[in-house]
N, C-alpha and C positions, 0 to 999 in steps of 0.2 A: 780364322784358324780354328780347327776343331778342338774341343775340350778333351783332354786325355781321358782314357779309361783307367779305373783304379780297381784294386782287388776286392773292394767292398764299398758300400755307400756311406761310410761313417767318416766324418771329417772333424778335425780339431780346430776350434775357433782361435783366431789371433787374439791374445789377451795381454795387456800391459803388465809387465813385471811377472809374468807367468810363462808365456810361450817361448821361453829361451830354448836353446839346443838340448840341455839335459831333460827338460820336461817333455819336449817333443819326442825324444828317443824313448823315454819311459812309456809314453802313450802308444808309441809304435809297437812296443813289446806286447801290448795287450790288444793290438789289432787295428789301431788307427790307420786309415788308408792314405790320407792326405793331411799334411800339417802346414802351418804358415808361421812365418816370423810374427812377432808382435808388430803393431803399426809403427813404422819408422818414417822419419822426416825425409822427404825428397831433397830438401835443401841441405840437410846434413850429409846425405850421401853424395850429392853433387859437389859439395865442398870438401869431401873426404874428412869429415869430422870424426875423430877417433871414437868418441863415445857412441855415435850413431852406428859406425861400422861394426862396433863390438856387438851390437844387437842382431846382426845378420850372420853371425857365425854359423856355419853348417859343416857337414861331413858326408862321406859317401853313404853311410847308413841312414842319413836323414833325407830320404827320398821316397816318393815325390814330394816336392816342397814348393810352396809359394812364398813370394815376398809381398808384404802388404805395404804400399807406399801411401803417405799422406801429403797433401799439398793442393794448391789450387792454380798454380802456374803451369800450363801445359808443357812449356819447354823445359822447365826444371824437372817435372815428372819424367819427361822423356830422357833427359840426361841421366837421372838416377836409374831409370830402368835399363838404359843401354849399358851403364857401368856394371850392372849386377846380373843381367839376364843369363850370362853363361853359367852362373851358379844355381839358377832357379828354373823350375819347370813352368811356373805360371807367374805373371805379373798382375797383382790384385790392387785395385785402387780403392782406398777407404773413402766412402761417401756416406758414412753413417755415424761416425764417432760423435757423441753428444757432449764431449768435454768443452766447457766454456773457452779454454785457452785455444783449442783447435778451431772452434767456431769463430773466434775473434780474427783468426788468420784467414778466414774465408774457406777453410778446408773442412774435411769430415762432413758432417751432416749439413753444414752451411751450403754445400753444393746442391743439396736437394731443392734449394730455392732458385737454382740457376740452371735450367735445362739446357740452355744454349752452351753454357760452360761445360756441362757434363758431356755433351755431344762433341765439343771441340777436343776435350781431353782424350776421350776414348778413340776418336777417329785418328788423332795424331799418333797415339801409341800403337794402334792396330796397324797403321800404314808404315810404321818405321821400326817395328820390333820383329824378332824371329820367334817369339814365344806367345802363347795365348794370353790375351788380356781379359781380365774379369773385373767386376765391381761388387763391392759389398755395400748395400744400401739399407735404409729403413723405409717405413711406410710413407714417410714425408717428414717435414720438419715439425710443424704444429698441426697441419691438416693432412689428411690422407690423399695422396695422389700417386700411389705406387704403380698403378697400371700405366699411367703416362710416362713416369720415369723409366720403368722397365722397358717400355717400347723404345724410348729414345736410346737407351743403352744398347739394346739389341740391334737396332737399325744402324747404330754407329759402328757395329762390328765386334762387340764383345763376344767372347766364347761361352760365358756363363754368368749368372747373376746370383749372388747370395742375398737373401732377404731376411733381416731381423724384423720380425713382425710386430714392431712397436714404432711409434714416432720418436723423433729425437727428444722432444720435450718429456716423453714418458721415461726416458733412460731405461732403467730395469724395473720400473713399477708397473702395476696393472698386469693384465693377462695378455700374452701375445695373441694376435688375431690371425690365426692360421688360415681362416677362410680366405684372407687376402693373398696368402701365398698360393693357395689353390687357384684363385682367379688369375694370378699372373702366370702360373704354369699352363693354364688352359689357353692363354693367348700367345704363349711363347714357343719358339722353335729351338731355343738354346736351353741347356740344362739349368734347372733352378735348384739352388741349395737352400733348404729351409733352416732357419735359425730362430731361437727364442723358446724357452721353456721345454727343451728336450732334456728332461732330468732322469728318466728311467728307460729301460729297454722297451717298455710298453709305449712310451712317448715316441721313441725312435721309430717303432713299427708304424705308428699312426702318421708320423711325419712323412715316412717313405711312401705312404699311400697318396700323398698330395704333392710331393716334390721328388726330384731325382736323387737328392742326397740329403742327409741329416747332419747338421753341424752342432757339435756339442761344445759348450763353453763352461758354464759354472759347475755343471755336474762333474766334469773332468778335473776341476781344480781340487776337489776333495777326494776324488777317486779315479785315477787314470785307468783303473781296471774296469770302468764302466764300458769301455769299448768291447772287452771280451764278454761282459754280461749281455750287451746288446747283440753281439754276433751269435752267442749261444741261443738267445731268445728267438732271433730271426730264423735260426736253423732248426731249432727243436721245440720252440714254444715254452721253454723253461730256462732258468738260469740260477746260479748260486750267488748270493750276495757275499761280498768280501767279509772274511772273518776279522776280528780284532788283530790277530797275528799277521794276517795278510796286509792289513792297513798300515801297521807299524813297519812291516817289511818294505812297503812302498818308499818310506822315508830313507831307509838305508840303501835301497836301489838308487834313489835319486841322488843321494849323497855321493855314491861312487861315480855316477855320471857327471856330477858337478865338479868332482875332483879332476876328472879328465878334461871337461869342457867348462871351465869356470863361468858362471853366469850370476852377475850381481854380487853383492857383499853378504856378510853374515845376516843382515836383516831379511833377505829373501830366503835364505836357507831356513831361518827360524820360522818364516811364514809358511813354508812348505811343511815343516814339522807340525805346525798347528793345523794346517789344512787336512793333512792325511790322518790325523788322530781325532778330528772333530767328531763329537758325539760318543766317543768311547768312554769307558769307566774312568773316573777321576780326571777327565780331560780338562776340566776347569782349573784344577790344581796344576796340571801339566802345563797348560797355557801360561800360567803365572810363572812357573819355573823357567819355561822357555824364554819368556820375555826378559828375564833377568840374566840370561846367559851372556857373558862378556866375550867369549871366544868360541871357536868351532869345537875345540876339545871339550869345553864345558857342555855345549849343546849335545855332543855325542854321548857324553857320560849320562846326561839327563835322560836321553832316549834309551840308552842301554838299561838303565835302572827301571824305566817305565816298562820296557819290553819284558824284563824279568818279573815285574809285578803282575803283568797281564797274562803271561804264559806260564804261570805257576801250575 
């Protein structure tokens, strides 16, 4: 099935305890074209686990949207995908997560060691779903064999492939090897989404010279406005970085979205407050105050006082 077309080539990465509905909607306000749920357990969805189902909340404004499933049992992945495909535009299979807990289950990046299993999973889903199936991979588990893996995925019928240009053992360390994304793109007939070290608009432009789409992860955590900055740069060759006032405003926008679509508990709201104000004046003291907040009202009071301090 053909990969959908989007309004622009900038995609939000699936990130644990970040990529909930409020965060996705905030990124969309700044131009993100495609977003994904965070990685969710196919077992949890197949068994109607309430905590797992809470992670895939969506709404009409949250579109186009992918669901990212984790697991290594083809039938369970299929069951989860069939249960959820009406609500999502794309079914994405995680084959790159380096978490030890996921690897112990034989899922995530553990699948990179099992090309036959990768083929079985993709083929089963492609043959039995009404939506495009994609895979998010890394360069390999410990050794690099991304060209072989990508070929297996494409031949099994996937509509697109996302490549995080590090091995599983690297996690987020070292430099992403973009030359390997370029090599996969040169051999592939399906769209390639490049991921890893896209931190600035300049990085996004460079990624789009070697891949069809650029996926932003860590850069978006601290600044959902990065999408607008990238789009401005791609269109005009220049962009304005977010002001301190705009970064603080991100938190209050997020808070309003989180009230409408609750995601996580106070801990995650505090984390977003710290993320969005990272690097601003007095942010070390602010982080300390945020960490001590016992209630949402306390947190809002702290952020209002900080806003007044910065916008004097």
